[in-house]
N, C-alpha and C positions, 0 to 999 in steps of 0.2 A: 500595588495595583492596582485600580478598583477595576470591578468585572465590566464597565462599559468601555475601557480601555481599554481592556483588553480583550474583547469583543469588539472591538474597530481594529485595533490591531491586527487582530487576526484575522478580518478579513480580508483587508490590507495586503497583509502574506500572501492569502491564498488566491487573489487576485493577481498578483504579482506571479504568479508559482506560473498558474492556471496561460497566463498571459507569453512565458516564454516556452512552457510546454508545446505551444500552441505555435512556435516560428522552429520548432523543429521535426520538418520532414522525416527523420527519419527514425524518430517513437515513430509513424504511424506503422512501422514492421512490428511492433512490442504487443502491439492492440491484441486484444483476446475477444473471443465470442460474446463473452458478459460486458465488455465496455471497460473505462476506467473510470476508477475514482481518485480523488484526493483530497483528504480531510484534515482537518485542525481542532482540537479540542480546545476548549475553556482550562483555564486553572482549575484540576478540581470535579472537574467532569462525570455524573453517575449514569445520566442517560444521553441517546442519540439523541434528543434535543439540544443538547449541548455541546454540540459538535457539525462545524462547519462544512460544507461540500457540495461538490456541485451537478444543480439538479440538474435530471436527467444524465448522470454520466459526459462520459468525454467517448469521440468517437470519431472519425474519420472522414471528412470530406475534402477532395477534390488532394488529396494525396498528405495530408497535412489535419495534426490532430486538430477536433475542436470542441470546446463543451456545449451540449446540449442546452444547457439555463447558464444562471447566476450562482454564484455560492450562495449559500443559505442554511441558515440553523436546521437543525434534522435530513438534509440532503440523501445524508446515506445513512442505512440500518444494519447490515455486515459491516464495512470498515470501519462504522462508530465503534462498535461493541469491539469490535477487535483493539483497538485503541482504549478503550477503556479497561478492560479486562488485562492486556502487555503493559500497563502503569500499576499492577499489583505489584511486578516486579522488576522496573525501570521503569521510577517516577520521569524521569527529564524526556521517557518518549510524549509526542505532543501531535505529531502528524504521521503520516503515510498514504503509500499510493501505490495499487495491482497495476501489473503489468502479466504480458504471454508468459508462459513458459514450455518449454521442449529442450528437447536434449542439447544442441547448435545453443540453445540461450543459455543454458549451465552453464557450461563449458565460460563461454562469456563471462559470467556475473562471479562464477568460483573464482575465476584469473582476478578480475577485477578485484571481488573481497581480499584477496590477497594483498594484491597490490596496495589495496587504500588501507588496510589492517583494519577489518569491518567482520562484524560475528556474523557466521554462514549459517544457516541453519537450515531443516525443512521436516516436513509432519509426511507421511505418508498415510493420506485417508483412508486407501482400502486396509489398514489396523484398528479404525474408529469402532468405536463396540455399536450392536445395534444399539441395545437402549441410549445411547448417546446420540447417535446420530438419527431416528426414527423419535427425538424428546426435543421437542421448541427452546433453543435458546441452550440448551445444553451441550453444544456441540464446540461453540470458543472457549471456554474455559478447559474443554477436553484435551485441544486440540493446542492452546498458548500455554498447559505446564508440560503437553508433550518437546513445545520451542524451548523450555528452559531448564527443563530435566537434567540438561547436559553438566552445565555450567549456574544455573540460580539466576541470569538473567538472558533477557531479551537479545536474540541475533537483531542483527542490523538489514538485514534481508535478509530474507526464506523463501522457501515455495512450497509449497501444498501440492504432492503430486494427486494425480487423478483418482477418485472412487466412484464408487455409480452415480453417473447422473452427474458429477462436476468436473468442470476445467481443471487444470494444473493449474496454478496461478503462482507469478512468484509478487511479495509484500518487499515492499521497503519502508524502512519507521525510521523516525529523527524527529528532532529539534521544534523546526518548525519547515511551513508547505514549501519555500524556496530552496532548504533544504533537500528534500526528498525530490522534488522535480528536478535540481539536480545530478541526483543520483543517476534518474533513474534516464538524465537526456546522455550522461557520461556512457553508463550503457550499451542507449539505443546506438549512440555514433560504434561505438566498439564491436557492436556486433555488426552493423553495416559495414563497416570495414573488412570482419570475420568473414563474407560474404565472396568477397570480392577477391580473397583471394584464390 
């Protein structure tokens, strides 16, 4: 597939994914303080400029998720670098989404991952060495290496525990944006039901 065709397909898939997320009121319960982004990388992407993301991220307005801007290339740095690094171990990963993490959400996600046969992982950010956390750009390779150390491949979904000045977050990974958003919506609906019991 030509790069231009791939870029158009990625943008279309990302727009569809965000549209679905914006209709899911339950996902508002999974909104972290840093807000949410959905990213989708070009084949062979080596730079965040080759990863499409939502400009300004996704927030909550009137109880529903709402994209602050349109998808654009280079719209995310952190999540884009995560996808690029994760592909070194699992080349089929193209897209990702982040969302809130706390003890009650962890329980729901663990059960969801077991039922869907997804590989679940976590990183202890408190264990991150100072020389890694204080050097720009060195944190991501360390995090990804921690995640793959057990089985040699990236988890489908994982969380980063809290560290100094870091909000704990979940990250869901997959082959395209609609797939990772479907996962996030299913988790959000399960989490909402669990709160009503």
